[in-house]
C-alpha positions as CSV (number, residue, x, y, z in Angstrom):
1,X,99.4,39.7,15.3
2,X,96.1,37.7,15.0
3,X,93.0,39.7,14.3
4,X,89.5,38.0,14.3
5,X,86.1,38.7,15.8
6,X,85.7,35.1,16.8
7,X,87.4,34.7,20.2
8,X,88.0,30.9,19.6
9,X,89.9,31.6,16.4
10,X,92.0,34.1,18.2
11,X,92.8,31.9,21.0
12,X,93.6,28.9,18.9
13,X,95.9,30.7,16.5
14,X,97.6,32.4,19.4
15,X,98.3,29.0,21.0
16,X,99.6,27.6,17.8
17,X,101.9,30.5,17.3
18,X,103.3,30.6,20.8
19,X,103.8,26.8,20.8
20,X,106.1,27.5,17.8
21,X,108.1,30.1,19.7
22,X,106.4,33.2,18.3
23,X,105.5,36.2,20.3
24,X,101.9,36.7,19.4
25,X,99.1,39.3,20.2
26,X,95.4,38.8,19.5
27,X,92.7,41.4,18.7
28,X,89.0,41.0,18.4
29,X,88.5,44.0,16.0
30,X,90.4,45.8,13.2
31,X,90.1,49.1,15.3
32,X,91.8,47.4,18.3
33,X,94.5,46.0,16.1
34,X,95.1,49.5,14.5
35,X,95.3,51.0,17.9
36,X,98.2,48.7,18.9
37,X,99.8,48.3,15.5
38,X,102.7,50.8,15.8
39,X,103.5,49.6,19.3
40,X,103.7,46.0,18.4
41,X,105.2,46.5,14.9
42,X,104.4,42.8,13.9
43,X,106.3,40.8,11.4
44,X,103.1,38.9,10.5
45,X,99.4,39.7,10.6
46,X,96.9,36.9,10.3
47,X,93.5,38.6,9.7
48,X,89.9,37.5,9.3
49,X,88.1,39.3,6.4
50,X,84.4,39.3,7.7
51,X,84.6,41.6,10.8
52,X,82.8,44.7,11.9
53,X,84.3,47.8,10.4
54,X,87.0,48.1,9.6
55,X,86.8,44.7,7.9
56,X,90.0,42.7,6.9
57,X,90.3,44.4,3.6
58,X,90.2,47.8,5.0
59,X,92.5,46.9,7.8
60,X,95.1,45.6,5.3
61,X,94.9,48.7,3.2
62,X,95.4,51.0,6.4
63,X,98.3,49.0,7.5
64,X,99.9,49.2,4.0
65,X,99.3,53.0,4.1
66,X,100.9,53.2,7.5
67,X,103.9,51.2,6.5
68,X,104.7,53.0,3.2
69,X,108.3,53.3,4.3
70,X,110.2,50.6,5.8
71,X,109.5,46.8,6.0
72,X,105.9,45.8,5.8
73,X,104.4,43.0,7.7
74,X,103.7,39.7,6.0
75,X,99.9,39.6,5.8
76,X,97.7,36.4,5.6
77,X,93.9,36.7,5.2
78,X,91.8,34.0,6.6
79,X,88.0,33.7,5.9
80,X,85.2,31.3,6.2
81,X,82.8,33.5,4.5
82,X,84.5,35.1,1.6
83,X,86.0,32.2,-0.5
84,X,85.5,33.1,-4.1
85,X,88.2,33.9,-6.7
86,X,87.0,37.6,-6.6
87,X,87.5,37.6,-2.8
88,X,91.0,36.4,-3.2
89,X,91.8,39.2,-5.7
90,X,90.3,41.8,-3.3
91,X,92.5,40.5,-0.6
92,X,95.6,40.8,-2.9
93,X,94.6,44.2,-3.9
94,X,94.1,45.1,-0.3
95,X,97.7,44.2,0.5
96,X,97.5,40.6,1.8
97,X,100.3,38.3,0.7
98,X,98.2,35.1,1.0
99,X,94.6,34.0,1.5
100,X,93.6,30.9,3.4
101,X,90.2,29.5,4.0
102,X,88.9,28.8,7.5
103,X,89.5,26.4,9.1
104,X,93.0,26.5,7.6
105,X,95.6,23.8,8.1
106,X,97.9,24.8,10.9
107,X,101.0,23.3,9.1
108,X,100.2,25.4,6.0
109,X,99.9,28.5,8.1
110,X,103.2,27.8,9.9
111,X,104.9,27.0,6.6
112,X,103.9,30.3,5.2
113,X,105.2,32.2,8.3
114,X,108.5,30.1,8.4
115,X,109.1,30.9,4.7
116,X,108.5,34.6,5.0
117,X,109.7,35.9,8.4
118,X,113.4,36.2,9.2
119,X,114.5,35.2,12.8
120,X,115.4,38.0,15.1
121,X,119.0,38.5,15.9
122,X,118.7,36.7,19.2
123,X,117.1,33.7,17.5
124,X,120.0,33.2,15.0
């Protein structure tokens, strides 16, 4: 799941993920992502921080609350606006596993995903 209010970012990340064989869904807002979260049940969420409410921090908190039981998605924050050490700590406290600065290196993003997502039964 890719969540960003910048359409170009969503399109680019979706293309990158799909080229690597991932099933990927993109959303332009945190509210749209939350609306579809349970149906999609993503293994990974790549989420911008600076979005209209709910912002990325609030979205991560809500997803962690919704997934208190069972496996939680691997969450990667991306931001071109919030880049300080304090912003990274807030991202971690919100439930993100990693924090990347935009534009992020696609190979770093894919390596994070590869290292933290188990293949589906049919992919083994």
